[in-house]
N, C-alpha and C positions, 0 to 999 in steps of 0.2 A: 436382475435388470428391472429398472423402474419403467413406467409407462412412457415417459418422455424418451428414454434411450431406445425403447422398442420401436416407437414411431419413427425416430430418426434413422434407425437401422433399416426399417422397411422402405423409407424413401430412398435411402442410399442404394438398396438392392434394386429397387424399381429403375433408378437412373442407370445403374450398371447393366441391367437387362436391356434397356432401350439402346444403350451405346453398343452393346455386343449382339444386338438382334440383327435380323436380316431386312429390316424396313429400309425404304429409300431414305437418303439423307434429308430430303424435304420433310418427310413424315417424322423422322427423329427430331429434327429441329422444332417442329410444331409441338411435339409431345414434351420436349424439354422446357418449353415456355411455361409449363404449369408448375414447375418446381422453384423453390427458393434458392437464391444464390449460395446460401450457407450449406444447403443439402448437396448442391452440386460440388461445392468446394471440398466437402468431406469425402467425395469419391476419388479425388485426384491421386491420393496415395495408393489406391487399389488398382489403378490402371497402369499399363505398361506405357513406355514413352510413345510408342506407335499409336496406342489407343488414345492417349492424351492429345496427340496431334490431330486425330480425327475429331475429338471432342472440341478442340479450339476452333476448328473449321465450321462447326455447326452453330456457333454463337456469334452474335454481333459484338462490336467493340464495347458497348455499354454493358452488356451481360458479362463479358469477359472481365471488364474492370470491376464490376460488382462482385464477381466470384473471387477475384484475387484479393479483394479487401477482406474476405473471410478466410482465405486459405492460409494454412500454416506453411512456412517455407515458400512463400509466394515467389521470392526472388529466384529460387531454383527452377520453378516452372517457367518464369519469364525468360530465363537463360536458355531454355529449350527452343524458344521462338526466334524468328528473325529479329535483329535489333530494332528495325523500324516498327514492326508490329508490337514489340514490347514497349517501345517509346510511346506509341499511340495509346496503348492500354494505360500506361502510367498517367498520360495526360487526361484520361477520362476518369481516373480514380479520384476519390476524395483527397485533396492535397495533403492533409495531415497523414493519411494512410500511406500515400505515395512516398512522403518524406521518411516515414518509419521504415518502409521497405528499402529505400535507397541507402539508408544507414547500415543495412545488413549486407550490402552488395560490395563486391570487390571494386576498388577505385577505377580500374580500366574499363570494366563493364558499365559502371555508373556513368562514366564520361561518355561512353558510346551511346548510351540511351539518352542522356541529356542533350547531346549534340544533335540528335534527330527530332527533338521535341520542338514545338512552336516556341518562339522567343517569349511570348507572354507566359506560357506555362512554366518554362524553365526559370524565369525570373521569380515567379510565384513560389516555386519549390525551393529555390535557393534562399529566398527571403525567410521562409518558414524554418529552413534548416539552420539558419544563422543563430537561432535562439538556443540557449542552453537547455538541456533536458529538464532542468528543475524550474523552468519558467513557464508561465501560462502560454506565452507565445508559441512554444514548441508543440502545444496540443490543439491549437485553434485550427479551424478550417475556413477557407474563403468562400465557402458555399453559402451565400446569404444574399438577400435582396435589400437594397437601400432606396429610399424614396426622399424627394425633396419636400420640405415642410410647407412650401408655398403652393403646392399642387392642390387642386380639388380632387374629390373622389374619382370622378371620371378620368382625369389625367393620371391619377395614381394607379388606377386599374390598368390603363394602357401601358404605363411604365412597368408595372408588375408583369404583365403578359410578355412584354419584350424580354425582361430579364429571366423569366421562368424557363425560357428555352435553354439557358445555361445553368441556372441555379434552381434546384428543386426543394430547397429548404425554405418554404414559404409560409409556414404556420405562424411565424412571428416575423414582422417586417420592421426594419430599422429606418428611422427618419433622421435626416441631416439638415442643418440650416444652410443659409446662403454661403457660409464659409466652409461647407463640407464637414463641419464639426458635428459630433453626435448630439442629437436633440432629444431622442426618445424612441419608443417602440409602440407598435400597434398590432393587435391581433388581426389575422386575415378575416375572421368572421365579423369583426367590427367594420371593416371596409365593405364587406359584402352587404351588410344590412343598412349602411349609411346612405343618405340621399346623395345623388350624384353631384350636387353643387356644394356640398359640405366641404369646408376646408380640412385638409388632412391634419393640420396642426391642432384643430379643435377636438379630435378624437385620439390624439397621441398621448401616451402615458410618459410624461417627461421625467418621472421619478423611477423609471425602469432601471434595474440594477445593471452594473457594468464592472469590468475589471480591466486592469492595464496589462499589456503584453509583457512588461518587464517585472511583474509581480511574481514572487515565488509561489509555486503550486501549493505547498504545505501551508503557506500563510493565508491563503484565501479560499481553500477548498471547502471549509465548513460554511463560509459565507455563500458560496455558490450553491451548495447543496441545500441551504436553508430556504432559498427562494423557490425551488422546485419548478423552475421554468424549463421549457423545451430547449431553449438556447439563450445564451447571454453574450452580448457584444464584448469584444476585446479591443481596447483602444490604444492608440499610440500617445506620445507625449503631448501632441497638439489636439487630442481628443478626436482625431479622425478614426473611423472604424477600420481596423486592420483585418478583422475576421470575427468569428463567433466560436464559442465553445458550446457544444451540444450536450444533451442529456447523456448520450452514449459516450461522449468524450469524458464527461464527469464520472460516469461509472467506471470506465477504464482507468482514469486517474486514481480513483478511490482504491481500486483493486491493486494498482501498482504501488500506491503509498502503503497500503496494508501489507503487501508482500515485502516491501523494503523494511518497514518497521518490524515485521516478524523476523526477517533475516537479522536485523540488528539485535533484537531481543535474544536471538540464539547465539550472539557473539560473532556474527559475520559482518564484514564491511560492506557487503552488497548481496543482492539476491543471486542464487545459483539456479541452474536448470540441469536437467538430466544429461543433455548432450554437451555440456560445457567441458572443455579440456581440463584434465587433472591439474595442470600447472596453474590455470586461472583460478580454480577452486582453492588451491593451496595459498595463492596470493591473497585471496579474500579472507581466509581463516587465520593465517599466520600472525598478522599484526595484533589481533586481540589475544591470541594464545601467548605471544611473547610478553605482553603486558600482564596477563593473568599469571604467567610463570613467576614474574618478579613479585607480584602480590602474594602468590602462594608461598614464595620463599620468606616473605615477611611474616605470614601466618606461622610457618614452621619455626621461624626465629623466636616468635612470641611463645610458642609451645615450649621451646627449649629453655626459656626463662623460668618455666615452672617444673624443671626436672626434679627439684626437691620434693614437690608435691607428689609427682608420679612415683618417685622412689619410695616414699613413705606410705603412700596410699594407692597401690597399683590398681585396685578395683575401679577407680574413677575413670581409667582409660576405656573401660568397656562401654561407658555411657557418653563418651565424647561425641560420637557420630549422631546420637539422638539430638543433642543440643544444636549441633551445627546444621543438621538437615532441617529441623523445624525452623531455625532462624532463617535459613535460605528460602524455605517455602513461603514463609510469611512476607519476607522482603520482596520476593518476586510477585506475590499477589498485590501488594501495595504498589509496586512499580507498574504493573499492568493497568490498575485502576487509575493511577496518576497520569500516565501517558494518554489514556482515553480522555480524561477530564481536560488535560492541557490542550487538546485539539480545539477547544473553544477559545478563540482569540479575544473574546470579550471578558475573560475571567479576570476578576479583580483580586487585589492583594488579600482582602478579607475572605474571599472564597478559597484562596489557597491555604490560608490559615485554618479555615474551617475544615478543609480536606485533611490537613496535617493532624489536627486534633481528632478528627473522626477515625483516621487510620490507626493512630496510636491507641485510641480507646478500644477499637476492635481488637488490636493486637494484645492489649492488656486483658480484656475479658477472655479472649481465647487462651491467653497465657495462664490466667487463673484456673480455668477449667482443666486444661491439659496439665498444669502444674500440680493440681490436686490429684488427678489420676496417676501422675508419675510418683507423687509422694506415697500414695497408698500401694500402688502396684510394685514399684521398685523397692520400697521398704520391705514388703512381704517377700519379694524375690530374694533379697540379700539375707533376710532373716531365716527363711525356710530352706533355701537352696544353697546359700553360701555359708550358713551356720555361723553367722556373726552375732555378737551380742545385740540386744534390742536397741540400746541407745546408739550404737554405731550405725546400725541399719537405718534408724530414723534420721540420724544426723546426715548421712550420705544422701538419703532420699530427699530430705529437706533441701539440701544444697542443689540437687538436681532440679527440684520443683521451682525453687526461687530463681535459679539460673535460667530455666526455661521461660519463666515469666519475664525476667529482665531482658533476655535475648530477643523475645518476640516483640516487646515494646520498642526496644532500640531498633530492631530490624524494620519494623513498621515505619519508624521515623526515617531511617536511612532510605528505604524504598520509596518514600514520598519526597523527601527533601532533595535527594540527588537529581531526579529529573526536573524538579522545579528550578534548581540551581543551574542545570544545563540550559534550560529554556531561557533563563534570565541572561546568561552570557552569550546567547545566540547559537548554542549548539543543539542539534536535534536531540530531544529528550529520549528518543529510542536508543540513542547511543549509550544510555545508562542501561546496558544490556543485562539480561538475566545472569550470565556468568560474572559480570562485574559486581553486581549487587550481592550475589551469593558469596563471592570471595570477601567482600567487605564485611558481610555478616558473619562469615567464618571467623574473622578477626575479632568481631564483637563477641561472638559466642565463646571463643577460647578465653578471652580476657575475663568475661563475666563468670564462666564456669570454674576455671582454675583459680581465679582470684577469690571467689566466694569459698571454694573448697579450702584453700590455704588459710583464709581468715577464720572461717567457722570451725573447721575440723581440726586443723593443726594448731592454730594459735589460741582459739577460745576454748575448745573442748579438749585440746592436747591429746588427740587420738592419733596413733601411728599404727598402721597395718601394712606390713611388708607383703 
């Protein structure tokens, strides 16, 4: 257990001791104020339903809302409460977190909660929920402060104070013009140190970055990360500010995108979790497996075309897996590098060509090294342990070495060009999954290996070993 886990466990135990202690409720409430909402949320699974009810009664709505933002299976805990109390907590939560929670809730329960929420909050959540999960709008929060550009600093501070009662995300403030369109942004510290009669527009950064709500997350994620801002405004079609995406949101989005890409690299159509029903997991895995089955049949058919080679030189079968495995490994390495590079939306055609040449060069150099080792090692193995003539041993080992080199170069090409092609036609490059690349490279390896063996051993050297 590392130090961070040990500290977290200590805090958790302290909170549990407070809740299960004999102190008066007022004393318990005061002591709980010293702990972070994340630490309190970690205690919820350790408590009985009755203990959780007492816990809820000790916290105010703001604290309960913050705790539910961190809690796993928060919807289950809200269902333990009276519908009105659950609705009040949802109204106090960050809107994007509340929307995520509602998506995991049964329709009738969701309807009961929404019907008890203030109209303004309900409309806000429904607006956020209307965005598809792959769009930036689905990840934004409406917790931000906007100021009019024609205000002076004194007026801007007064407006900020009024809005801060409802919105605590105030490190960066967003400025709108007379048409309520996005004008720029200003740091809170710049307002604090400015003279009171200074115009707000004079200290506003008009080139501050922004994104549109209907942009795809994967298309603008790298751009958002590149600016390293605490938050970035999310605009509508008319450049009105609909919300902001915060640094925490960006981190969560990055984690989700990485998990999704990792799932696709493993041949899954979507990410899985431990508690997911078996049927749902089967549905995610089966489409890829069906496609790979037919590709595998194609590989087997190609192998069947070389029955003559296998019949006359059976020893070559022993080294088939070596060629196929190395081709698959090299292709998967190139695939992983290419997908990472393709995350840069500013990548030019010349950069892609440079990447292709580089990956093929790496595959070629590695193929030369491994091919040489195979030539020496396999040649010695066949000669000393299989007791075949020296010229036959060297011929077979030479075929394997050359096949290995050729397969690794071609596999590097395939592992690079396939995701580039997918990106070009608008398909997620991660869909060029490891299993797909491996199967394609199996086909490449089979053709190169048996083709060279047939040409060099059987046709040129006229060697036949049953």
